[in-house]
C-alpha positions as CSV (number, residue, x, y, z in Angstrom):
1,X,17.9,2.3,7.3
2,X,14.3,1.2,7.0
3,X,13.0,-2.1,6.0
4,X,9.5,-3.0,5.5
5,X,7.2,-5.9,5.2
6,X,3.7,-6.3,3.4
7,X,1.1,-8.7,4.4
8,X,-2.7,-9.4,4.1
9,X,-2.9,-10.4,0.3
10,X,-5.1,-13.4,-0.8
11,X,-7.7,-14.5,-2.9
12,X,-11.1,-12.4,-2.8
13,X,-14.3,-12.3,-4.5
14,X,-15.5,-9.2,-6.9
15,X,-17.1,-6.9,-4.3
16,X,-15.0,-7.8,-1.4
17,X,-12.4,-6.5,1.1
18,X,-8.9,-6.9,2.1
19,X,-7.1,-5.0,4.5
20,X,-3.1,-4.9,3.6
21,X,-0.5,-4.1,6.5
22,X,2.9,-2.5,5.8
23,X,5.7,-3.0,9.1
24,X,8.3,-0.5,9.1
25,X,11.5,-1.2,11.0
26,X,14.4,0.8,11.5
27,X,14.6,4.6,11.3
28,X,10.9,5.4,11.0
29,X,11.0,8.7,12.6
30,X,12.9,9.7,9.4
31,X,9.8,9.0,7.1
32,X,8.3,11.5,5.0
33,X,5.5,9.6,3.5
34,X,4.5,6.1,3.5
35,X,3.0,4.9,-0.4
36,X,1.2,2.0,-1.9
37,X,2.1,1.0,-5.5
38,X,1.0,-2.2,-7.4
39,X,2.0,-3.9,-10.5
40,X,-0.3,-6.2,-12.3
41,X,1.1,-8.7,-15.0
42,X,2.7,-7.2,-17.9
43,X,2.1,-3.8,-16.7
44,X,4.3,-1.0,-15.1
45,X,4.0,-0.5,-11.4
46,X,1.5,2.2,-10.6
47,X,0.9,4.6,-7.5
48,X,-2.1,3.8,-5.7
49,X,-2.4,5.8,-2.3
50,X,0.0,8.0,-0.4
51,X,-0.1,9.2,3.4
52,X,2.0,12.3,4.2
53,X,3.7,12.5,7.7
54,X,1.0,15.5,8.3
55,X,-1.7,13.1,7.8
56,X,-2.6,14.2,4.2
57,X,-3.8,11.3,1.9
58,X,-4.1,10.8,-2.1
59,X,-5.1,8.4,-4.1
60,X,-4.9,7.3,-7.7
61,X,-8.2,8.0,-9.7
62,X,-8.8,4.2,-10.3
63,X,-9.0,3.4,-6.3
64,X,-10.5,6.6,-5.0
65,X,-13.6,6.0,-3.0
66,X,-12.9,2.3,-2.6
67,X,-9.3,2.1,-0.9
68,X,-8.4,4.3,2.3
69,X,-4.9,4.5,3.4
70,X,-4.0,4.8,7.1
71,X,-1.0,4.9,9.7
72,X,-0.3,5.1,13.5
73,X,1.6,8.4,14.9
74,X,5.0,6.6,15.0
75,X,4.9,5.6,11.2
76,X,5.8,2.0,12.3
77,X,2.7,0.6,10.7
78,X,0.5,1.5,7.7
79,X,-2.6,-0.1,6.4
80,X,-4.5,-0.1,2.9
81,X,-8.2,-1.0,3.2
82,X,-9.6,-2.1,0.2
83,X,-13.1,-2.3,-0.5
84,X,-15.5,-3.3,-3.5
85,X,-12.6,-5.1,-5.1
86,X,-12.8,-5.6,-8.7
87,X,-10.7,-8.1,-11.1
88,X,-8.7,-5.1,-12.3
89,X,-7.1,-4.8,-8.7
90,X,-5.8,-7.9,-9.2
91,X,-1.6,-7.2,-8.6
92,X,1.5,-7.6,-6.3
93,X,0.9,-4.7,-4.0
94,X,4.2,-2.9,-2.6
95,X,4.5,-0.8,0.3
96,X,6.9,2.4,-0.5
97,X,8.4,5.1,2.1
98,X,10.1,8.1,1.2
99,X,12.9,9.2,3.6
100,X,15.2,11.8,3.9
101,X,18.0,11.1,1.2
102,X,16.5,7.9,0.0
103,X,13.6,5.4,-0.1
104,X,12.5,1.9,0.8
105,X,10.5,-1.0,-0.6
106,X,8.9,-4.2,0.5
107,X,9.0,-7.1,-1.6
108,X,5.1,-7.1,-1.8
109,X,2.0,-9.2,-1.2
110,X,0.0,-10.7,-3.9
111,X,-3.9,-9.7,-4.3
112,X,-6.0,-11.9,-6.5
113,X,-9.5,-10.9,-7.3
114,X,-11.7,-13.5,-9.0
115,X,-15.0,-15.3,-8.6
C-alpha cells in the first residue's frame, strides 16, 4: 500500500511561481511512475505531468515550458515546480502514482492564480 499527501498550494499572482510537493509513504519501491493531475471547477480531472521511474518526463501541452516535475531516487518525494502561472492554472492539483497492480491518489492541494 502507498499513501500520498500533497502540499504547497496557495494563492499566487499571475506570472508567479509555486512548488508543489507529494510525499509517498509505504511500498514506494513498487512505483512505476508519479503523475500530477489537476481539476478546475466544472471540468474533468486532466493530466499535467508525469515522471517515469527511469527519469523520463512528459507534460501536457498547456504547461510545457512552464512546469517541471522532479523526484528523488527512492520515489518517496515528487515535486511540481510551476512558473509563469496563469489564471487558467487555477485548480486542485492531485498527486498520483502507478504501481504494480494498481494506483494511488492524494487528496489534492488548491492552487489559485489571481491578482
